[in-house]
N, C-alpha and C positions, 0 to 999 in steps of 0.2 A: 502493500500501499502505499503510495507516496506521502511523504511528509508536509504538511501542512504547512505554511508560510504566512507574516501574518506582515504587511507592511503599512508604516509611519511616515506622514509629511511634517517633520518637524522643521522648523526656521533655526538659527543659531542660536537665540536665545532658549528657546526652548530644550535644544539638545543639551545645552551647558546643564542650564538648570534639573535635566535630568540624572544628568551624571556626579551632579552633585549632592542628590537623592539618594540615588543608589550607592554614593561616596559614605553618605552618614549613615545610612542601614548598615552598610559592612560593616562601619566602626559599631555601631549598636548590639552588632550579631558577633564582633571579637569581645567587646565587651563584656558579656555573657556569654564566653566561651563555645559560642557554636561554629560549625562551617563557613565558610563565603567564597566558597569554590564558585557557585553558583552565581551569586554575586560579582564575582571579580571576570567572570565569561562576559555577564552582561554589561559591566563597563568598558570592556575590550571591544564588544560588540555593536556598541552605540557610538563609542571611539572612533570606530576604524568605519563606519557604516558610508560605503559608496554614495559621492551626490549624484544627483539625476534630474535634470529637469523637466518637471512636468509643468504640461496645461492643466489650469484646477477653473471647472466651470464655477461657476455660482450661478443658483438659483433664487430669485427672489420670490419668488410664489409656491416654493417649496411647501407651502400647508393650506396653500388656498385651491383646498379642491374642494 
């Protein structure tokens, strides 16, 4: 079975906030003596995520049905 993938669209500020939040959670887990391997992997994935230019279409009438 093919592995599911999820894509997020983040600007620079959102990416920085996400990395900072993950790092805060990592530090909290370390303080409690818990494993942080999965959090470390997420930090690396978010930090090394490739840039891809996409076109975002906004619909102003999305809720007017």
